[in-house]
Backbone bond lengths (Angstrom), bond angles and torsions (degrees), N, CA, C in turn:
res aa  C-N    CA-C-N  psi(-1)  N-CA   C-N-CA  omega(-1)  CA-C   N-CA-C  phi
1 M - - - 1.499 - - 1.522 113.72 -
2 I 1.293 117.97 117.87 1.367 122.67 179.22 1.505 114.05 -72.92
3 R 1.379 119.43 132.24 1.489 123.36 175.27 1.381 109.67 -141.68
4 A 1.400 115.79 171.44 1.510 119.68 176.35 1.484 107.76 -78.05
5 F 1.337 109.72 155.70 1.477 122.95 179.07 1.545 106.72 -66.01
6 L 1.365 114.70 131.79 1.486 119.58 179.18 1.481 110.03 -109.29
7 P 1.349 119.35 105.01 1.420 121.97 -177.92 1.579 114.16 -48.29
8 A 1.330 110.27 -42.92 1.548 114.46 -173.65 1.490 112.12 -62.13
9 V 1.245 124.25 -25.23 1.448 126.03 -174.55 1.571 119.07 -123.26
10 D 1.344 115.44 -22.94 1.519 120.84 -166.89 1.540 116.74 -93.97
11 Y 1.351 117.18 -8.83 1.421 115.95 -177.42 1.606 116.07 -62.19
12 P 1.335 115.40 -41.88 1.474 115.14 178.84 1.449 111.26 -64.69
13 A 1.347 121.17 -42.37 1.447 123.58 -179.12 1.558 111.30 -69.11
14 L 1.297 117.29 -31.08 1.477 119.11 -176.28 1.633 105.04 -77.75
15 A 1.323 116.41 -37.88 1.392 119.52 -179.87 1.648 107.07 -60.15
16 E 1.300 116.38 -43.90 1.461 121.67 174.97 1.485 114.71 -53.54
17 L 1.394 110.32 -47.74 1.440 117.28 -175.62 1.545 110.53 -66.17
18 L 1.303 115.95 -46.63 1.568 118.18 -177.77 1.407 111.20 -67.73
19 S 1.371 119.22 -36.61 1.483 121.53 176.80 1.463 112.08 -59.30
20 A 1.415 118.69 -40.00 1.423 121.82 177.37 1.583 114.98 -70.69
21 E 1.345 111.76 -24.17 1.528 114.88 -178.30 1.447 111.73 -91.35
22 G 1.479 117.25 -35.20 1.402 118.83 -168.63 1.581 116.86 -93.71
23 P 1.350 114.75 -179.51 1.483 116.72 -171.87 1.595 105.73 -82.42
24 A 1.335 116.20 -11.18 1.585 111.82 -174.70 1.593 101.03 -145.65
25 P 1.360 116.12 148.98 1.373 120.10 -179.66 1.570 112.79 -75.20
26 V 1.370 116.19 152.81 1.430 119.65 -176.14 1.573 103.85 -137.49
27 T 1.361 111.29 146.75 1.493 118.08 179.07 1.398 117.47 -103.47
28 A 1.289 119.87 156.14 1.526 124.79 174.79 1.551 105.66 -51.56
29 A 1.266 119.66 -45.35 1.493 120.06 -175.90 1.466 113.56 -61.38
30 E 1.366 112.98 -39.52 1.527 117.30 177.80 1.457 109.10 -65.49
31 L 1.334 122.03 -44.35 1.437 119.58 177.76 1.501 115.32 -61.68
32 R 1.323 115.14 -36.70 1.489 118.08 177.75 1.453 109.47 -63.72
33 E 1.347 113.80 -43.46 1.486 120.68 -178.67 1.541 111.09 -59.61
34 R 1.312 121.28 -46.96 1.438 127.37 174.90 1.592 112.11 -55.01
35 D 1.312 110.18 -47.31 1.482 111.90 -174.60 1.580 110.78 -72.63
36 A 1.409 115.61 -25.66 1.502 119.95 176.40 1.470 109.93 -67.53
37 A 1.395 123.26 -17.97 1.419 119.36 179.22 1.512 112.71 -91.91
38 L 1.371 113.72 -3.63 1.493 115.59 176.31 1.527 110.84 -92.55
39 P 1.370 116.86 161.61 1.389 123.58 -179.16 1.615 108.48 -58.58
40 D 1.307 120.99 147.69 1.441 123.79 179.23 1.506 111.26 -64.75
41 A 1.310 117.29 -38.68 1.477 114.86 -172.57 1.581 107.68 -133.13
42 D 1.313 113.40 156.28 1.434 124.85 178.73 1.498 107.09 -58.88
43 A 1.421 119.58 145.78 1.415 122.45 164.76 1.532 108.67 -138.42
44 L 1.273 117.46 74.41 1.482 123.90 -178.01 1.561 101.52 -88.10
45 S 1.325 112.61 149.29 1.382 119.56 -175.04 1.568 102.88 -152.70
46 T 1.335 118.76 -173.93 1.511 125.44 176.37 1.564 104.93 -135.77
47 D 1.449 108.60 149.49 1.440 113.43 179.00 1.549 107.74 -91.73
48 H 1.432 116.38 -169.26 1.398 117.30 -173.09 1.470 115.80 -73.02
49 R 1.442 113.37 -9.07 1.481 119.01 173.79 1.522 111.32 -103.54
50 G 1.377 119.82 22.68 1.391 123.34 179.33 1.482 114.43 69.42
51 R 1.298 130.28 13.39 1.291 131.30 -177.56 1.551 114.17 -92.81
52 L 1.340 117.28 136.68 1.428 122.90 -171.72 1.565 110.11 -60.87
53 T 1.411 115.26 126.29 1.373 120.04 176.92 1.562 112.02 -126.52
54 G 1.327 115.34 -167.10 1.565 114.70 176.92 1.423 114.43 76.33
55 H 1.283 117.61 -159.56 1.573 118.12 -174.00 1.439 106.12 -138.74
56 G 1.319 113.99 153.45 1.445 122.04 -179.22 1.500 111.88 173.97
57 R 1.299 118.28 170.60 1.537 120.69 -178.96 1.502 110.41 -161.52
58 V 1.342 116.61 160.32 1.376 126.64 167.70 1.525 111.86 -126.07
59 R 1.321 122.07 148.90 1.340 123.74 -179.46 1.612 104.53 -140.59
60 L 1.407 111.63 126.49 1.434 116.25 -176.04 1.599 104.76 -124.39
61 V 1.352 114.26 154.44 1.436 118.48 176.89 1.542 110.53 -141.77
62 H 1.278 113.35 158.59 1.547 119.75 174.57 1.542 97.98 -118.32
63 P 1.328 116.92 106.28 1.525 120.85 179.52 1.577 109.56 -74.02
64 G 1.246 115.80 147.76 1.407 127.01 175.32 1.521 111.27 -91.59
65 P 1.300 119.92 179.15 1.518 116.62 -174.73 1.525 113.76 -82.92
66 S 1.325 119.88 -6.17 1.460 115.99 -177.65 1.509 110.49 -133.84
67 G 1.297 114.11 40.24 1.527 120.25 173.41 1.464 111.23 85.87
68 D 1.286 122.80 0.47 1.411 127.86 173.43 1.530 111.98 -79.85
69 L 1.341 116.23 175.00 1.504 118.22 175.11 1.574 107.77 -124.88
70 L 1.283 112.17 127.02 1.438 117.95 179.31 1.491 114.84 -82.25
71 A 1.471 114.15 -24.84 1.436 116.96 -178.79 1.528 104.34 -162.56
72 F 1.315 114.83 156.35 1.530 123.25 -176.84 1.524 104.19 -146.78
73 A 1.328 110.71 140.62 1.535 115.94 178.91 1.582 105.15 -147.59
74 T 1.273 115.08 143.72 1.439 124.42 -179.97 1.547 116.23 -141.67
75 A 1.182 123.71 140.33 1.504 126.87 168.04 1.443 109.60 -127.55
76 W 1.355 115.79 141.75 1.477 119.98 -173.92 1.584 109.75 -152.34
77 R 1.274 112.84 163.10 1.467 120.62 162.60 1.478 112.20 -140.92
78 A 1.332 114.41 144.06 1.499 119.77 177.03 1.523 105.69 -101.74
79 P 1.368 117.45 171.11 1.502 120.12 -177.50 1.492 107.46 -63.99
80 W 1.300 126.79 -26.98 1.406 125.90 -172.97 1.488 111.30 -92.28
81 T 1.365 117.04 -5.33 1.496 117.44 178.92 1.532 112.62 -62.51
82 P 1.285 123.12 147.42 1.431 123.71 179.15 1.592 107.64 -57.15
83 P 1.371 112.42 146.09 1.491 115.75 -175.68 1.489 107.93 -64.10
84 G 1.334 116.35 139.88 1.429 125.54 -175.28 1.527 118.16 89.13
85 D 1.285 116.83 -19.02 1.491 120.86 -169.17 1.490 108.04 -87.90
86 L 1.423 111.30 153.77 1.450 119.59 163.08 1.503 104.80 -140.44
87 A 1.382 113.76 148.12 1.387 121.96 175.97 1.511 108.12 -103.81
88 S 1.458 116.54 158.02 1.400 117.32 -176.05 1.519 111.89 -144.62
89 L 1.285 119.43 164.13 1.410 127.46 175.22 1.507 107.57 -155.09
90 A 1.412 110.65 139.16 1.416 116.82 179.08 1.533 106.08 -141.45
91 V 1.334 118.55 134.71 1.414 122.82 177.41 1.517 112.20 -136.37
92 S 1.307 119.48 149.65 1.516 120.32 175.60 1.470 109.52 -133.53
93 A 1.291 115.62 163.62 1.367 124.81 179.06 1.496 113.60 -61.84
94 P 1.346 123.28 144.18 1.467 128.77 -175.96 1.502 104.53 -51.82
95 G 1.417 112.82 140.85 1.387 119.06 175.33 1.551 119.46 88.98
96 R 1.311 114.08 -5.26 1.482 118.97 -173.83 1.584 107.20 -81.64
97 A 1.212 117.73 146.43 1.493 120.07 174.05 1.513 112.10 -73.48
98 P 1.388 119.14 151.07 1.491 120.83 -178.43 1.469 116.26 -54.82
99 A 1.281 115.48 -31.11 1.466 119.57 179.82 1.470 114.47 -68.34
100 W 1.334 117.31 -18.92 1.470 123.28 174.79 1.498 111.73 -55.24
101 L 1.304 122.09 -28.72 1.425 122.78 -170.53 1.588 110.18 -92.98
102 L 1.374 115.55 -12.84 1.455 117.97 -170.28 1.541 109.33 -62.37
103 P 1.373 123.97 -40.95 1.475 118.90 178.89 1.558 112.24 -62.03
104 L 1.367 115.74 -29.07 1.418 113.71 176.69 1.502 112.62 -72.18
105 Y 1.358 119.24 -35.60 1.409 120.43 173.75 1.399 112.85 -65.87
106 D 1.356 124.74 -32.88 1.414 128.78 168.40 1.556 111.18 -51.63
107 G 1.187 114.19 -50.81 1.397 123.20 179.91 1.603 114.26 -62.15
108 L 1.246 115.02 -44.61 1.371 120.50 172.41 1.605 111.14 -57.97
109 E 1.323 115.90 -46.88 1.478 119.28 -176.94 1.515 110.45 -64.91
110 R 1.394 115.24 -38.93 1.499 116.54 176.85 1.456 112.28 -59.54
111 W 1.368 118.93 -46.36 1.426 126.20 177.39 1.567 109.65 -59.45
112 A 1.316 116.99 -45.97 1.428 117.75 -175.92 1.560 110.35 -67.70
113 R 1.294 118.76 -41.09 1.497 121.28 178.40 1.531 109.88 -60.49
114 G 1.393 115.67 -44.47 1.462 125.36 -174.23 1.694 103.30 -66.04
115 A 1.311 116.21 -34.08 1.451 116.29 -175.98 1.481 109.99 -78.21
116 G 1.344 117.74 -12.06 1.500 122.54 -174.17 1.579 112.55 82.91
117 A 1.323 119.29 28.78 1.518 118.57 175.69 1.566 111.85 -72.23
118 S 1.292 113.33 153.54 1.463 120.01 173.77 1.490 114.52 -91.86
119 R 1.351 117.10 -28.60 1.479 116.00 172.84 1.519 108.90 -159.76
120 L 1.381 117.95 163.68 1.363 127.46 -178.50 1.486 110.08 -117.84
121 L 1.257 125.28 120.82 1.398 126.35 175.84 1.590 118.93 -104.34
122 G 1.386 114.82 143.16 1.402 108.80 174.67 1.565 103.23 -153.19
123 E 1.405 111.28 154.98 1.534 119.31 -177.33 1.490 109.49 -113.28
124 F 1.310 109.95 143.56 1.475 118.42 -179.60 1.497 110.46 -132.44
125 P 1.355 119.64 127.58 1.453 120.47 -178.23 1.530 110.52 -69.74
126 D 1.332 116.33 151.63 1.451 119.83 177.65 1.549 107.41 -59.24
127 G 1.299 112.71 142.75 1.471 113.70 179.36 1.638 104.94 -150.76
128 H 1.261 111.51 153.39 1.537 118.89 -169.05 1.588 102.39 -135.72
129 G 1.286 114.98 103.25 1.403 117.66 174.33 1.529 116.25 57.03
130 A 1.314 117.50 -135.45 1.456 122.16 -174.36 1.600 107.07 -78.78
131 S 1.283 117.88 -9.88 1.457 116.81 -179.91 1.491 116.60 -81.87
132 G 1.278 115.81 -3.28 1.457 116.81 -179.00 1.590 107.57 -100.23
133 H 1.315 112.31 112.79 1.517 117.98 -175.50 1.486 114.18 -108.87
134 S 1.180 120.60 -7.24 1.490 121.66 176.53 1.500 111.33 -57.73
135 H 1.241 116.18 148.84 1.465 123.08 -177.07 1.556 112.92 67.08
136 G 1.348 115.05 15.83 1.413 121.05 -176.73 1.472 116.18 72.79
137 T 1.335 116.49 6.04 1.537 116.41 178.82 1.481 103.83 -163.39
138 C 1.274 113.36 -173.41 1.493 118.03 -179.73 1.577 111.72 -67.59
139 P 1.235 121.28 117.46 1.521 120.41 -178.52 1.513 111.69 -63.07
140 A 1.304 116.33 -35.62 1.464 119.62 -177.53 1.550 109.89 -65.16
141 D 1.359 117.10 -32.99 1.472 121.00 177.74 1.510 108.35 -68.78
142 L 1.365 117.71 -46.50 1.508 121.61 -176.19 1.541 103.87 -62.67
143 A 1.337 122.20 -49.02 1.495 124.99 -179.55 1.517 108.73 -54.72
144 A 1.235 121.81 -40.96 1.415 123.73 178.96 1.474 114.35 -62.12
145 L 1.432 116.68 -43.80 1.437 118.96 175.31 1.458 111.75 -62.75
146 L 1.392 120.38 -39.39 1.454 123.25 -179.30 1.463 112.28 -67.08
147 L 1.335 115.65 -36.26 1.517 120.62 178.14 1.544 110.59 -59.67
148 G 1.407 111.11 -37.77 1.450 117.59 177.65 1.549 115.05 -72.12
149 R 1.297 114.94 -10.80 1.389 121.78 -176.95 1.542 114.45 -109.04
150 G 1.361 113.62 16.13 1.453 119.08 175.61 1.519 121.11 103.00
151 Y 1.397 111.03 -1.81 1.475 115.93 172.37 1.622 112.04 -77.32
152 R 1.144 115.90 159.20 1.444 121.74 172.80 1.451 114.12 -133.35
153 M 1.398 117.49 146.46 1.381 126.19 -178.24 1.622 109.89 -68.80
154 D 1.259 123.17 117.86 1.406 123.76 -173.63 1.478 113.52 -105.47
155 A 1.336 120.15 -25.79 1.434 121.36 179.15 1.501 108.18 -169.68
156 H 1.347 115.25 155.27 1.447 123.26 175.24 1.477 109.45 -130.76
157 I 1.301 115.60 103.33 1.498 125.87 -172.41 1.589 107.10 -91.81
158 R 1.220 114.00 113.86 1.529 121.43 177.80 1.475 111.53 -94.36
159 S 1.393 118.69 137.70 1.452 122.65 175.09 1.515 108.25 -99.18
160 A 1.309 117.94 159.15 1.336 124.59 -179.01 1.524 114.66 -156.93
161 V 1.303 119.73 151.06 1.449 124.63 -177.79 1.519 109.19 -135.76
162 A 1.355 113.31 136.17 1.482 117.61 176.86 1.600 109.95 -132.20
163 A 1.355 112.84 152.24 1.496 117.25 173.52 1.490 109.08 -87.56
164 V 1.253 118.80 143.56 1.541 121.54 174.71 1.579 105.26 -114.73
165 G 1.364 110.86 152.30 1.524 114.67 -178.70 1.507 106.06 161.91
166 P 1.326 111.11 -174.19 1.497 116.73 -178.95 1.493 120.21 -63.29
167 H 1.290 114.78 -13.72 1.507 117.55 173.69 1.403 116.15 -66.06
168 L 1.257 120.46 -18.66 1.571 125.03 -176.46 1.584 108.08 -84.47
169 P 1.297 118.84 138.12 1.406 120.16 176.52 1.441 119.39 -62.58
170 A 1.235 123.74 162.45 1.413 122.12 178.04 1.505 107.49 -76.13
171 P 1.408 114.67 147.86 1.552 118.20 177.12 1.476 110.81 -67.79
172 Q 1.372 115.01 143.80 1.382 124.30 176.82 1.582 109.29 -124.46
173 A 1.331 114.90 112.45 1.428 119.74 -176.98 1.594 104.95 -90.98
174 P 1.392 121.23 141.43 1.414 120.08 172.29 1.452 114.06 -59.07
175 P 1.357 117.97 158.00 1.552 119.04 -179.05 1.545 106.29 -61.09
176 G 1.403 103.16 139.64 1.444 114.71 -177.52 1.508 117.77 89.64
177 M 1.295 115.05 -9.94 1.499 122.95 -178.53 1.495 106.72 -103.11
178 V 1.398 114.06 148.36 1.480 122.54 -175.65 1.546 104.92 -130.53
179 L 1.319 112.71 128.81 1.580 119.65 179.88 1.627 100.10 -95.27
180 G 1.344 114.49 137.35 1.377 121.01 176.79 1.500 113.25 -159.61
181 T 1.289 118.00 -154.25 1.502 119.93 176.89 1.542 106.96 -141.96
182 L 1.308 114.23 169.29 1.488 117.48 172.71 1.535 118.10 -64.00
183 A 1.353 108.23 -26.42 1.431 113.53 177.11 1.544 116.91 -73.79
184 T 1.315 110.21 -23.11 1.617 114.41 -178.34 1.449 117.40 -114.74
185 T 1.449 114.08 -0.37 1.401 115.90 -172.10 1.572 112.61 -73.79
186 T 1.326 120.43 150.38 1.483 124.23 177.73 1.557 105.45 -115.03
187 A 1.292 119.53 15.38 1.443 124.10 174.35 1.544 107.21 -65.94
188 P 1.340 117.34 141.48 1.478 120.19 178.68 1.503 115.38 -71.39
189 E 1.391 115.53 130.87 1.384 119.78 -177.96 1.587 118.52 48.34
190 P 1.361 109.60 56.98 1.484 117.67 -170.50 1.545 109.77 -60.22
191 E 1.223 126.27 -42.22 1.413 123.45 -174.97 1.496 107.35 -68.77
192 R 1.260 124.62 -37.35 1.413 126.66 173.96 1.593 110.89 -60.51
193 Q 1.336 114.20 -42.73 1.408 119.01 177.30 1.538 112.72 -61.29
194 L 1.428 116.08 -45.39 1.398 119.90 178.88 1.556 113.59 -63.42
195 H 1.389 112.21 -35.53 1.538 114.93 176.48 1.542 110.06 -63.62
196 H 1.326 117.33 -39.98 1.416 120.72 -179.94 1.627 108.84 -65.23
197 L 1.345 117.32 -40.13 1.352 121.84 178.42 1.621 114.72 -62.12
198 Y 1.355 110.44 -45.52 1.466 114.97 172.51 1.481 113.11 -53.96
199 R 1.383 113.98 -52.04 1.463 116.87 -175.81 1.509 116.22 -58.44
200 E 1.338 112.31 -38.77 1.475 117.79 178.46 1.476 116.09 -67.12
201 T 1.391 111.58 -48.16 1.350 120.01 -177.46 1.550 118.48 -73.82
202 L 1.330 114.69 -30.30 1.524 119.08 170.12 1.503 115.81 -59.29
203 R 1.248 114.01 -29.42 1.519 119.32 175.17 1.549 113.08 -56.53
204 D 1.347 111.73 -32.25 1.446 120.76 -174.18 1.530 113.70 -92.73
205 N 1.316 117.00 -9.78 1.414 120.41 -178.15 1.548 113.34 -78.87
206 P 1.245 116.77 114.80 1.485 115.40 -177.70 1.464 122.16 -65.38
207 G 1.279 112.38 -11.30 1.517 120.46 177.14 1.510 113.08 -95.56
208 F 1.338 120.15 2.16 1.436 122.89 -171.72 1.525 110.68 -91.58
209 V 1.301 116.35 122.00 1.543 120.90 177.04 1.446 111.99 -125.46
210 D 1.390 121.41 -3.41 1.449 122.58 -175.31 1.588 104.40 -81.94
211 S 1.216 114.37 175.60 1.491 126.53 176.12 1.566 106.98 -80.30
212 L 1.326 115.04 141.79 1.452 119.61 176.65 1.414 111.28 -58.82
213 P 1.288 121.24 123.85 1.473 119.30 -170.51 1.573 114.28 -81.23
214 E 1.360 108.44 140.58 1.511 113.34 170.32 1.524 111.50 -74.65
215 F 1.335 112.54 163.84 1.445 118.22 -169.42 1.529 116.00 -47.94
216 E 1.298 115.29 -51.85 1.548 118.01 -168.92 1.604 105.07 -72.98
217 Q 1.300 119.98 -33.79 1.478 120.19 174.84 1.503 110.62 -62.98
218 W 1.363 112.79 -52.39 1.470 118.74 177.01 1.518 115.39 -55.24
219 R 1.256 111.81 -43.21 1.588 116.18 -178.42 1.498 110.63 -65.49
220 A 1.375 117.97 -39.80 1.420 121.52 -175.56 1.701 108.82 -69.68
221 D 1.312 115.37 -29.57 1.400 120.61 -174.85 1.560 108.10 -84.91
222 A 1.372 115.93 -51.11 1.439 121.63 -170.63 1.539 109.29 -75.78
223 L 1.376 112.60 -49.32 1.484 117.35 -165.79 1.498 111.06 -104.69
224 G 1.292 118.98 -32.24 1.423 123.25 -171.15 1.507 113.47 -100.31
225 A 1.301 118.94 -2.16 1.461 115.21 -179.60 1.444 110.10 -80.71
226 P 1.446 117.58 159.00 1.374 126.42 178.18 1.448 109.81 -40.13
227 G 1.333 117.55 129.83 1.539 117.00 -179.29 1.539 117.03 94.45
228 G 1.279 113.43 -19.97 1.470 123.75 -178.06 1.552 111.31 -70.20
229 R 1.369 120.13 134.05 1.473 121.24 -176.13 1.465 104.55 -154.27
230 P 1.348 121.92 134.71 1.430 127.40 -178.83 1.546 114.26 -59.46
231 D 1.333 118.51 -34.02 1.455 119.95 179.56 1.564 113.57 -76.40
232 W 1.311 114.57 -6.50 1.440 121.58 175.04 1.509 115.45 -113.91
233 V 1.409 112.21 25.45 1.475 123.48 163.94 1.478 109.63 -110.42
234 F 1.321 112.86 96.22 1.527 121.86 -174.28 1.508 114.59 -85.22
235 T 1.280 115.83 126.28 1.490 121.55 -171.08 1.560 110.80 -121.08
236 V 1.412 110.20 160.72 1.438 114.45 169.19 1.525 102.00 -137.16
237 E 1.465 113.35 132.45 1.416 118.28 -171.30 1.509 110.70 -125.38
238 C 1.244 116.89 154.23 1.391 122.68 174.31 1.629 109.67 -132.97
239 T 1.245 116.36 108.65 1.482 123.70 -178.69 1.511 108.12 53.31
240 G 1.299 115.46 54.15 1.513 120.69 174.84 1.514 116.61 73.57
241 R 1.402 119.83 10.45 1.384 124.73 177.27 1.455 108.10 -111.20
242 I 1.358 118.28 126.39 1.424 118.12 177.76 1.527 107.37 -88.09
243 V 1.410 107.56 119.57 1.507 113.86 -175.44 1.562 116.28 -112.71
244 G 1.361 112.63 -3.21 1.441 116.26 173.20 1.597 110.02 -153.70
245 V 1.238 115.74 155.53 1.410 120.65 -179.71 1.505 112.54 -151.36
246 T 1.353 116.68 147.27 1.476 126.89 164.18 1.479 109.45 -124.59
247 V 1.290 116.82 119.52 1.477 119.76 -176.99 1.447 107.59 -106.23
248 V 1.360 122.07 122.92 1.449 127.27 -175.47 1.602 107.62 -112.07
249 H 1.266 120.46 142.28 1.445 124.17 175.27 1.506 107.93 -118.26
250 A 1.278 115.38 142.29 1.518 120.61 173.28 1.446 110.09 -77.79
251 V 1.298 118.90 151.37 1.484 131.31 175.68 1.393 109.56 -112.39
252 P 1.363 118.85 176.11 1.491 118.00 179.64 1.549 113.27 -71.39
253 D 1.383 112.87 -28.58 1.492 116.50 171.56 1.522 108.76 -73.79
254 P 1.405 112.93 120.27 1.462 116.58 -174.50 1.662 110.06 -72.59
255 H 1.234 118.65 -15.30 1.490 122.52 176.31 1.559 112.83 -93.62
256 A 1.327 115.61 9.80 1.498 116.97 -179.25 1.430 108.57 -136.58
257 C 1.312 118.04 168.83 1.534 122.78 178.98 1.484 104.79 -163.07
258 H 1.392 119.24 170.01 1.394 127.45 178.93 1.430 115.48 -131.47
259 I 1.434 118.07 126.35 1.374 120.51 -179.35 1.547 109.27 -78.37
260 H 1.314 116.04 114.67 1.440 125.53 -172.97 1.584 110.05 -79.49
261 Y 1.285 117.10 -35.84 1.484 118.58 -178.79 1.491 109.04 -169.97
262 T 1.348 114.50 147.33 1.530 126.78 174.49 1.432 106.88 -134.95
263 G 1.303 116.20 124.54 1.509 119.46 175.77 1.497 112.96 -146.09
264 V 1.274 114.71 145.09 1.494 118.22 172.09 1.528 106.66 -129.63
265 L 1.336 113.17 134.85 1.496 119.37 177.97 1.627 109.36 -58.15
266 R 1.317 108.28 143.10 1.486 113.76 -171.90 1.616 115.72 -52.54
267 A 1.272 114.05 -44.01 1.501 119.11 -175.87 1.603 109.65 -65.36
268 W 1.309 118.99 -16.55 1.545 118.74 -179.71 1.534 110.30 -113.75
269 R 1.282 119.96 19.83 1.442 124.04 171.68 1.538 110.67 -76.28
270 G 1.352 117.45 161.43 1.416 126.54 176.59 1.497 109.38 78.05
271 R 1.334 121.74 16.29 1.559 120.83 178.09 1.508 110.25 -116.32
272 G 1.326 116.65 13.06 1.483 119.37 179.16 1.591 116.89 78.80
273 L 1.422 113.07 14.97 1.419 113.89 -175.31 1.516 115.81 -69.98
274 A 1.284 120.33 -29.28 1.384 124.22 171.36 1.467 119.64 -56.42
275 R 1.366 108.38 -46.45 1.618 122.81 175.44 1.585 103.14 -63.11
276 A 1.301 115.44 -52.99 1.495 116.49 -174.74 1.551 110.88 -61.50
277 L 1.211 119.18 -37.82 1.562 120.37 176.63 1.500 111.73 -65.66
278 K 1.372 115.02 -38.53 1.444 114.31 -172.56 1.568 108.46 -78.10
279 L 1.342 119.29 -31.15 1.341 124.55 175.03 1.592 112.70 -71.07
280 H 1.356 113.65 -35.88 1.400 121.39 173.62 1.526 110.46 -62.62
281 A 1.309 118.52 -43.85 1.398 130.94 175.80 1.521 112.33 -56.08
282 A 1.351 112.06 -48.89 1.527 123.93 -171.33 1.481 108.39 -67.38
283 R 1.415 116.13 -39.58 1.443 120.18 -178.73 1.509 112.13 -70.83
284 H 1.294 118.72 -39.00 1.489 121.15 173.95 1.515 111.19 -63.56
285 L 1.402 116.41 -52.02 1.444 120.64 -178.15 1.563 109.79 -57.66
286 A 1.179 118.86 -44.65 1.473 121.39 -179.52 1.562 110.51 -58.39
287 D 1.256 118.15 -35.01 1.472 120.73 179.08 1.494 110.25 -72.99
288 H 1.311 115.88 -16.78 1.512 118.76 -179.92 1.536 107.97 -104.55
289 G 1.330 123.16 16.75 1.449 123.52 168.60 1.480 112.32 88.71
290 V 1.383 116.81 7.21 1.538 117.51 170.27 1.499 111.26 -78.12
291 R 1.353 116.50 140.48 1.435 123.26 -173.64 1.535 110.67 -119.64
292 T 1.353 114.96 -28.68 1.463 116.53 178.22 1.491 111.22 -136.97
293 V 1.314 114.20 147.62 1.512 122.29 -178.37 1.595 107.29 -127.01
294 S 1.349 109.48 132.67 1.534 116.65 173.66 1.443 114.48 -109.03
295 T 1.245 121.88 152.96 1.471 126.03 174.63 1.473 113.01 -150.60
296 E 1.318 118.56 172.92 1.391 124.76 171.91 1.551 112.76 -131.27
297 V 1.252 121.52 138.67 1.457 123.09 -178.12 1.522 112.17 -138.04
298 E 1.233 122.54 139.11 1.477 128.28 178.29 1.537 102.32 -69.71
299 A 1.404 117.38 130.93 1.470 119.70 -178.49 1.478 112.50 -58.35
300 A 1.363 116.92 -35.66 1.484 118.89 179.65 1.497 114.00 -70.04
301 N 1.338 117.24 -13.40 1.509 117.89 177.35 1.573 108.08 -78.89
302 V 1.262 114.12 78.64 1.456 120.06 -171.12 1.598 111.56 -62.24
303 P 1.250 118.78 -46.13 1.486 116.74 174.24 1.487 120.26 -51.50
304 M 1.384 114.23 -46.75 1.419 121.66 179.70 1.474 113.42 -69.94
305 V 1.389 118.38 -35.65 1.499 121.46 166.28 1.411 114.41 -58.54
306 A 1.266 119.95 -37.52 1.462 123.78 -175.29 1.582 108.18 -72.10
307 V 1.348 113.22 -41.62 1.454 118.16 -175.84 1.583 105.14 -66.03
308 N 1.287 118.49 -43.06 1.515 121.69 -174.61 1.581 104.93 -65.29
309 T 1.280 115.71 -49.22 1.506 121.23 -177.94 1.570 110.67 -55.46
310 A 1.320 118.46 -43.09 1.408 123.19 -174.75 1.480 104.46 -67.92
311 L 1.303 123.07 -33.36 1.482 124.47 -170.59 1.561 106.93 -88.99
312 G 1.367 120.79 11.38 1.475 122.78 172.51 1.559 111.69 86.52
313 Y 1.395 122.72 17.15 1.473 123.62 175.02 1.569 103.41 -64.65
314 R 1.405 116.10 139.74 1.299 127.64 170.13 1.516 113.11 -96.87
315 W 1.269 123.47 117.30 1.431 126.57 -174.21 1.601 112.72 -80.68
316 G 1.259 115.49 123.67 1.493 121.75 -179.43 1.574 109.53 -118.33
317 P 1.344 111.37 -173.22 1.403 117.74 177.02 1.550 117.67 -54.94
318 G 1.316 120.78 145.22 1.438 119.58 178.92 1.579 105.81 -133.59
319 H 1.308 109.54 -144.92 1.452 114.00 179.04 1.556 107.53 -148.69
320 R 1.363 110.09 160.03 1.476 118.79 -178.89 1.570 107.94 -118.61
321 R 1.313 117.86 143.96 1.387 123.15 179.87 1.597 111.58 -105.78
322 L 1.349 118.15 122.65 1.379 119.20 174.48 1.511 112.93 -110.91
323 V 1.338 117.05 149.87 1.487 123.24 -171.52 1.432 108.97 -131.42
324 K 1.287 117.69 133.64 1.508 119.60 171.41 1.607 106.89 -115.99
325 E 1.359 111.76 116.59 1.385 117.29 -175.74 1.675 108.57 -87.18
326 F 1.327 116.46 142.12 1.472 120.54 178.37 1.466 111.00 -109.31
């Protein structure tokens, strides 16, 4: 029987369920602490076009016979989520068949429709046959069931890892172009230029579904997030204009890092700038003790997939995004 999540009793069981499903264990105290940082009540609203805005969430569980949870599902939106959108997550105990989660998805959809949402988004890790254990079952089988219930595949995000070191060639910028960093640039208003570059290039990213970020939101995510540092924002300039960027974030492992974003303005594409930027970043990172770089690329972004493949990136499991339109 599906019911609402009960904070007074369900945190320990939810922590056990999420720890079994996820890459790292989580405790009931940690879940309570996260929830305590959120607003006490939903504040959903609509904008001038009638699209869902504000913030709110629903949490549903399938309780087991002895106080455990056999499955959990949630849908939510934050204030910065694109109007009309809701994100979702559903997990089940190991060994459960994919159909076990469908009643929970029905509950999420009822709540989403009642709230006035335009669409519900969910992410599913790549899975292959019996080897896919995320969500307590094969994610490919669950995705197939949802596709048969009106969901559509929106994106396939691929992950990749590459080694950096002296084996890589030196970066070569085209004539008139200068490779640098945000820490060393003399370009006017460089952060504003980078924000403009993000907004223009995100429009061309086949995996982008979020709203185009305003300056402060973008700066907090791209530059001010944990691991962000100006000397790891690698730029290519032409007469004082920043026309391409690779933004790298540090991770807890000092010998690794993650490429947050790479973009080149449309008018400067086709000149090898993405390759030059990544080689420029790799040379600098190697000098600072980094040995491996990770990134994510939408599978339909053929030029960036080709650049990474040519630079020796090894492709690994990723995730697929499914969307239900209302």
